C-alpha positions in Angstrom: -13.4 39.1 32.7 -9.7 39.4 32.0 -8.0 42.2 30.1 -5.2 41.3 27.8 -2.6 44.0 26.9 -0.5 43.3 23.9 3.1 44.3 23.1 3.5 45.5 26.7 7.1 45.3 27.9 7.9 45.2 31.6 10.4 47.9 32.5 10.3 47.7 36.3 8.2 47.4 39.4 6.7 49.9 41.9 7.1 48.8 45.5 6.0 50.2 48.9 7.6 48.8 52.1 9.0 45.9 50.1 5.6 44.9 48.6 4.7 45.2 44.9 2.1 47.8 44.2 2.5 48.2 40.4 4.3 47.2 37.2 6.1 49.8 35.1 5.7 49.1 31.3 6.2 50.8 28.0 2.4 51.5 28.1 2.4 53.1 31.5 2.2 51.8 35.1 -0.3 49.1 35.9 -1.5 48.9 39.5 -1.1 45.3 40.9 -1.2 43.7 44.3 0.1 40.4 43.0 2.2 39.6 40.0 2.8 36.2 38.4 6.1 35.9 36.7 5.6 33.4 33.8 8.1 34.9 31.5 9.8 31.7 30.2 13.5 32.1 29.4 13.3 35.7 30.6 11.7 34.8 34.0 15.0 35.4 35.9 15.3 38.9 34.4 11.8 39.8 35.4 12.4 38.5 38.9 15.6 40.6 39.2 13.7 43.7 38.1 11.5 43.1 41.1 14.4 42.4 43.4 14.5 38.5 43.4 17.9 37.1 42.4 17.4 33.6 43.8 17.5 31.8 40.4 18.9 32.1 36.9 17.6 30.8 33.6 19.9 29.2 30.9 18.4 28.7 27.4 18.7 25.1 26.1 18.0 24.8 22.4 16.0 22.0 20.9 15.8 21.6 17.1 13.1 19.7 15.2 12.3 18.5 11.7 8.6 18.3 10.6 7.4 16.0 7.8 4.5 16.2 5.4 1.6 14.2 6.8 0.9 12.4 3.5 4.4 11.0 3.4 4.5 9.8 6.9 0.9 8.7 7.7 1.9 5.0 8.1 5.5 5.5 9.3 4.9 5.6 13.0 2.0 5.8 15.4 2.4 7.6 18.7 5.8 8.4 20.3 9.0 6.4 19.8 11.6 7.2 22.5 15.2 6.2 22.8 16.7 5.5 26.2 16.7 8.7 28.2 19.8 10.4 29.5 20.4 12.6 32.5 20.1 15.7 30.3 17.0 14.9 28.3 14.5 12.2 27.2 16.4 12.0 24.0 15.7 12.6 20.3 12.4 11.0 19.4 10.1 10.2 16.4 6.6 11.3 17.1 3.2 11.8 15.3 1.3 15.0 16.0 -2.4 15.4 16.8 -2.9 16.6 13.2 -1.2 13.7 11.5 2.3 15.0 10.8 5.5 13.3 12.0 8.4 15.1 13.6 11.9 14.2 14.8 13.8 15.9 17.6 14.6 17.6 19.8 18.3 17.7 20.7 19.4 19.6 23.8 22.2 22.2 23.6 22.7 24.9 26.2 23.6 28.4 24.9 24.0 31.9 26.2 21.7 33.7 23.8 18.0 34.0 24.7 17.2 35.2 21.2 19.0 32.6 19.0 16.4 30.1 17.8 18.1 29.3 14.5 18.5 25.7 13.4 22.0 24.6 12.6 23.6 22.1 10.2 25.2 20.3 13.2 21.9 20.1 15.0 20.1 18.8 11.9 22.7 16.1 11.4 22.5 15.1 15.0 18.7 14.6 15.1 18.6 12.9 11.8 21.3 10.4 12.8 19.6 9.7 16.1 16.1 9.4 14.7 17.3 6.9 12.0 18.5 4.6 14.8 14.8 4.4 15.7 13.2 4.5 12.3 15.8 3.7 9.6 13.6 4.5 6.6 12.8 8.1 7.4 11.7 9.9 4.2 13.9 13.0 4.5 12.7 14.3 1.2 9.3 14.8 2.8 10.6 17.3 5.4 8.6 20.5 5.1 10.2 22.7 7.8 12.8 22.8 10.5 12.5 24.9 13.6 14.0 25.3 17.1 12.8 26.3 20.6 14.4 27.3 23.8 13.8 25.5 27.1 14.1 27.5 30.3 16.6 25.7 32.4 16.5 26.8 36.0 19.6 27.0 38.2 17.6 25.2 40.9 17.3 22.1 38.7 13.5 22.2 39.0 10.4 24.3 38.4 10.5 27.6 40.4 6.9 27.8 41.7 5.1 29.9 44.3 5.8 33.1 46.2 9.1 34.8 45.9 11.5 34.4 48.9 12.5 38.1 48.6 9.6 40.1 47.2 6.1 40.2 48.7 3.4 40.0 46.0 5.7 38.3 43.4 4.8 34.7 42.4 7.2 32.8 40.1 6.1 30.1 37.6 9.5 29.6 36.0 12.0 27.0 34.9 9.4 25.2 32.8 11.2 22.4 31.0 9.7 19.2 30.0 7.0 18.4 31.1 6.1 22.1 31.5 3.2 22.0 29.0 1.7 18.9 30.6 2.1 20.5 34.0 0.7 23.9 33.0 -2.9 23.4 34.2 -1.7 22.2 37.6 0.8 25.0 37.8 -1.9 27.6 37.1 -4.2 26.1 39.7 -1.4 26.0 42.3 -0.5 29.7 41.8 -4.1 30.8 41.7 -5.0 28.9 44.9 -2.0 30.4 46.7 -2.9 33.9 45.7 -6.5 33.3 46.7 -5.4 32.0 50.1 -3.4 35.0 51.0 -5.7 37.6 49.4 -9.0 36.0 50.6 -10.3 36.0 47.1 -13.2 33.7 46.2 -13.9 31.8 43.0 -16.2 33.6 40.5 -19.6 31.9 40.7 -20.1 32.3 37.0 -16.6 31.2 35.9 -16.6 29.0 32.8 -13.9 26.4 33.2 -13.8 25.3 29.6 -14.0 27.0 26.2 -16.9 26.2 23.9 -16.2 23.2 21.7 -14.9 24.3 18.3 -14.8 22.0 15.2 -12.5 23.0 12.4 -14.1 23.2 8.9 -11.8 20.4 7.6 -13.2 18.0 10.2 -16.9 18.7 9.6 -19.2 16.4 7.7 -20.5 17.4 4.3 -23.8 18.5 5.9 -22.1 20.5 8.5 -19.9 22.2 5.9 -23.0 23.1 3.8 -24.8 24.5 6.9 -21.7 26.6 7.8 -21.4 28.0 4.3 -25.1 28.8 4.2 -24.6 30.7 7.5 -21.6 32.6 6.2 -20.3 32.3 2.6 -16.8 33.1 3.7 -16.6 29.5 4.9 -16.9 28.4 1.3 -13.6 30.0 0.3 -10.5 27.9 1.1 -7.5 30.1 1.8 -5.0 27.4 3.0 -5.2 24.5 0.6 -2.8 22.3 2.5 -4.9 22.3 5.7 -8.3 23.3 4.2 -8.6 26.5 6.3 -11.4 28.8 5.1 -11.6 32.6 5.1 -14.5 32.3 7.5 -12.2 30.6 10.1 -9.5 33.2 9.6 -11.9 36.1 10.1 -13.3 34.4 13.1 -9.8 33.9 14.6 -9.0 37.6 14.0 -12.2 38.9 15.5 -12.5 36.5 18.5 -11.6 37.6 22.0 -7.8 37.9 22.2 -7.9 37.5 18.4 -5.0 37.0 16.0 -3.1 40.2 15.0 -0.3 38.7 13.0 0.3 36.0 10.3 1.8 33.7 12.9 -1.2 34.4 15.2 -3.6 33.2 12.5 -1.4 30.2 11.9 -1.4 29.1 15.5 -5.2 29.5 15.8 -6.3 28.0 12.5 -3.2 26.1 11.0 -3.2 28.3 7.9 0.4 28.1 6.8 1.3 24.9 8.7 0.9 22.6 5.7 3.2 21.3 2.9 3.9 24.7 1.3 4.4 26.4 4.7 2.4 29.5 3.7 3.7 29.8 0.2 0.2 29.8 -1.2 -1.9 31.2 1.6 0.5 33.6 3.2 -0.3 36.6 0.9 -4.0 35.9 1.2 -3.8 35.7 5.0 -1.9 39.0 5.0 -4.7 40.7 2.9 -7.4 39.4 5.2 -5.5 40.7 8.3 -5.1 44.1 6.7 -8.8 44.3 5.8 -10.1 43.1 9.2 -7.7 45.2 11.2 -8.1 48.2 8.9 -4.4 48.6 8.4 -2.2 48.7 5.3 -0.5 45.5 4.0 3.0 46.8 5.0 1.7 47.2 8.6 0.9 43.4 8.8 3.5 41.7 10.9 4.7 38.1 10.9 4.8 37.8 14.7 6.5 40.4 16.9 6.7 44.2 16.7 9.9 44.0 14.7 8.8 41.4 12.2 7.8 43.4 9.2 7.4 41.4 6.0 6.6 44.2 3.5 7.8 47.8 3.0 6.3 50.8 1.2 7.4 51.3 -2.4 8.9 54.6 -3.3 9.6 56.2 -6.7 13.0 57.5 -7.8 12.1 61.1 -6.7 11.3 59.9 -3.1 7.5 60.0 -3.5 5.4 57.1 -2.5 4.0 55.0 -5.4 
């Protein structure tokens, strides 16, 4: 029953007698009695737009290296932690749910909320630390490096619940580790608080879980044959590294809150997450997105509104070829 609005930037808030009545965005004003601010590293900026300046967020960069699953399948099982510090749990060696191994993250505070580039110093730091735990790390099997930003709150903890200054604003901010683990409980806490003050009741027909979904790669031979018989697009493998089929990609695009970008497809299906990091499947995923969304190839984005990957080709006289 929810409506998801994409690429919608918050510009300000509408308030009456100190209470929020709407959110101003680049797509118009959205009426709202209650607003949940879960804007990550930008949560302090959103709060300030509403009139709440009780906390600030400082980005803390964490860098990682991911290894090919075939090279590290017997290297380590589970999570290997060093001794934690006051600042972080430390640089670790960990297996993922899909069989890869990664090392990281480090923890370095910075001013920029946009800089997610990996650094030579950061790579050297996590390699040296990880090798203290697992000396025989196969660095030649690294397939990608990446970084993320933790949202470090000036309060030293999660910022949860109703704003102290703005009626109708609820903050879910300052999510560091274990923010992902805590997310279901955070959602329940905020929802229950809003229900308490608003008198809202739970939907009688609310479905608390998504239908179970089994990736093609994990199906039995009989299940695969049945799926292909149902839709022959499942018989065409687009991502060879992760065995992701065209049928799965089309399903991810056309599902509720479906993928609209190459990275959106990757996060939903793992197409592009394998050894070649999209070198083989990237152009094919792009073609499928263009076809299913009825747009041209240059209109297909990597992730955000400014992440164009292709450009129109023009002839010497300025005309489009």
